[in-house]
C-alpha positions, -999 to 999 in steps of 0.1 A, spaced: 25 -710 585 35 -680 562 43 -647 578 38 -613 567 62 -586 564 53 -549 563 79 -531 542 78 -494 526 106 -495 501 90 -474 470 97 -473 430 109 -441 418 86 -424 393 96 -427 356 114 -409 341 128 -392 371 153 -419 382 187 -418 367 204 -400 341 180 -417 315 192 -391 289 227 -410 287 236 -436 308 269 -438 291 273 -404 306 307 -389 291 304 -360 309 315 -338 277 304 -307 270 305 -295 306 339 -281 307 325 -257 332 315 -286 357 335 -289 391 357 -318 397 343 -343 424 368 -355 449 365 -391 457 379 -413 486 377 -446 485 376 -472 517 390 -507 511 412 -518 486 404 -555 487 382 -577 459 366 -547 446 384 -514 454 411 -519 430 382 -519 404 366 -489 418 399 -470 420 406 -475 378 376 -469 368 369 -434 390 406 -426 378 392 -422 341 362 -402 344 357 -366 338 352 -344 366 361 -368 390 394 -371 408 403 -399 436 420 -381 460 425 -406 487 423 -447 495 422 -457 528 426 -493 539 444 -508 571 465 -532 551 502 -513 542 509 -535 513 476 -529 497 482 -489 501 519 -497 490 501 -508 460 479 -481 452 511 -458 455 528 -477 433 501 -481 404 488 -443 414 513 -421 427 490 -390 428 466 -408 452 471 -402 486 466 -438 512 459 -439 546 451 -461 575 430 -435 591 391 -440 577 380 -409 598 406 -389 581 384 -391 547 351 -378 567 368 -349 583 387 -338 548 370 -309 534 383 -317 501 367 -351 496 334 -343 483 321 -383 477 333 -416 495 330 -450 479 327 -477 504 342 -512 492 343 -534 522 325 -565 536 287 -557 543 289 -558 580 307 -524 575 284 -508 550 259 -490 577 285 -474 599 310 -462 576 279 -454 551 260 -432 578 296 -417 589 302 -405 552 266 -391 552 268 -373 584 302 -355 571 282 -344 542 294 -367 514 278 -384 487 281 -422 490 286 -453 468 281 -487 481 293 -519 473 263 -544 473 245 -557 491 239 -522 504 236 -533 542 230 -562 565 194 -555 573 164 -529 557 162 -510 587 196 -501 581 195 -496 548 160 -477 554 185 -453 579 210 -445 552 180 -435 526 165 -414 551 199 -397 558 207 -393 526 177 -373 515 173 -355 545 207 -339 536 204 -339 494 231 -361 491 236 -385 462 233 -422 472 242 -450 448 245 -487 454 271 -506 432 243 -528 415 265 -529 386 247 -557 365 218 -535 356 246 -507 338 256 -538 315 245 -535 278 231 -569 283 207 -559 306 197 -527 295 189 -539 263 165 -564 278 150 -535 295 146 -514 265 125 -546 250 104 -551 281 94 -517 281 86 -519 242 61 -544 252 80 -570 227 75 -600 253 38 -594 258 26 -605 295 56 -618 315 52 -651 326 85 -662 340 122 -648 349 146 -685 359 178 -677 366 211 -702 372 241 -685 391 261 -711 400 302 -717 404 327 -735 427 331 -709 455 341 -683 462 329 -693 501 324 -663 518 326 -656 557 305 -627 564 269 -634 540 252 -666 523 251 -676 489 221 -655 485 234 -623 494 265 -628 472 248 -644 441 209 -641 440 214 -604 448 224 -596 414 192 -614 404 173 -595 426 185 -559 411 178 -571 376 146 -580 383 138 -550 399 150 -528 373 139 -548 343 99 -551 356 99 -520 382 78 -548 404 82 -558 441 73 -593 451 45 -600 472 58 -633 486 90 -651 490 100 -690 492 134 -702 498 152 -734 506 189 -738 510 218 -755 532 246 -752 547 272 -781 540 298 -773 565 294 -763 600 299 -728 609 298 -713 575 269 -698 557 245 -713 534 261 -724 502 236 -735 481 196 -721 474 165 -721 454 146 -692 456 111 -682 443 94 -647 440 58 -639 432 44 -610 416 5 -598 415 10 -594 381 13 -629 379 50 -633 370 72 -660 389 107 -658 393 129 -687 403 168 -685 412 193 -711 418 222 -700 430 248 -722 446 289 -725 457 291 -759 446 287 -764 409 317 -780 392 311 -755 364 307 -717 362 266 -711 350 252 -674 345 220 -680 327 185 -662 326 154 -671 304 125 -644 305 94 -657 292 66 -636 280 35 -645 258 45 -631 231 86 -638 230 113 -650 251 148 -642 257 177 -657 269 210 -645 285 242 -657 286 263 -638 305 298 -660 299 291 -659 260 315 -639 244 292 -624 218 256 -626 213 248 -627 249 210 -620 246 191 -637 221 151 -630 216 129 -659 204 99 -652 185 83 -681 202 55 -687 224 20 -703 233 -14 -698 226 -45 -710 244 -86 -708 237 -114 -720 256 -132 -713 222 -162 -739 221 -158 -743 183 -123 -758 189 -134 -780 214 -123 -812 196 -90 -797 187 -57 -787 207 -67 -760 234 -28 -751 232 -8 -739 201 27 -735 195 44 -707 177 81 -706 166 94 -679 147 129 -662 143 160 -659 166 178 -624 169 206 -611 187 206 -577 196 237 -553 192 249 -548 228 268 -519 237 306 -531 250 313 -501 275 326 -514 310 291 -515 332 314 -503 361 322 -471 343 291 -464 332 279 -465 368 306 -444 379 297 -416 355 260 -419 361 269 -412 403 294 -382 391 266 -367 366 240 -370 393 260 -354 420 271 -325 395 235 -324 387 214 -331 415 196 -363 401 189 -395 413 207 -424 396 192 -456 385 206 -477 411 196 -455 441 189 -459 475 155 -469 475 165 -500 447 192 -510 474 168 -512 499 141 -532 480 170 -557 472 178 -559 510 141 -564 520 143 -596 492 176 -608 509 162 -606 543 127 -625 533 144 -652 514 172 -657 541 143 -659 566 124 -684 546 152 -707 541 159 -708 573 122 -719 578 125 -746 556 107 -726 528 82 -712 547 63 -685 525 72 -652 537 45 -622 523 57 -587 514 31 -561 524 35 -524 517 32 -503 541 -5 -488 545 -17 -519 526 -49 -537 540 
């Protein structure tokens, strides 16, 4: 039996979203812009990447890093002598010199830390997924809106040169009608304690699909399994259904003997392949497709025709995605704009994670997503 969820995450109107003029956002040419002082909470897996990139941004300065582990604080002090460290997270919220806070901690702490930052008047960067539940995500979005603060979610993939080029191709209509999005994102580990494989790996594809097509699924079906008692699901297959007729299928696993990061996007005119592990030519566009006819005059001929044309590999920008995202955050704080990976995108991704996880635990039960106010 299918279930229905009512959701109200909305798509930002184009072109108001993000700093569309230049996602590279060098910050040059605005020498009078204020310096944004940043505090980072968490220096575990992702925190070092945030600190390294934020330290290189114009008009940004990392003032303090908070972590409970004294060894990690010592590492920060050794690598970045000008950055203060603390074990007192509350100190970041209370510090009047700090303008913005980046949270790089386990997802179960995102809501509490994020809400504390917003209530303290700090702009907010949240690691993905945004929160454990869509209710929490919606509360953070509302709080940021109410206080006029910039909220960004670290869906870094949408800032990569590959995904940005794919979006450009899709937006230009080169693919024609979009038929499908098919992704394989598998590897051996790393097993997570607090999130399942959907939240860990499929979250990337949920954000990429949202960014490429600006369409929210109307239904979700997923199957998955937990092979080790007491741990989250380690393998899953997710299908997303859309009003446009597009279907998305995502295979994620922590149990594969090799690492695979492949995406196929099929359209009526052209098709795209994206292999994130390729050192060059990550994205390839194929002038291939099928044509179908019901013409009575051709009833004795094949109704399906195949077209094969050229393949080309577009040039991709090589700038680090995390740096582009960080610069956009700073630009949006200073310019009072909405980032590409804003809280609304983060909310929509959490909604899909919720629906897919519920479907998986219902052995593939279809979850229908209905917009608030829809019939």
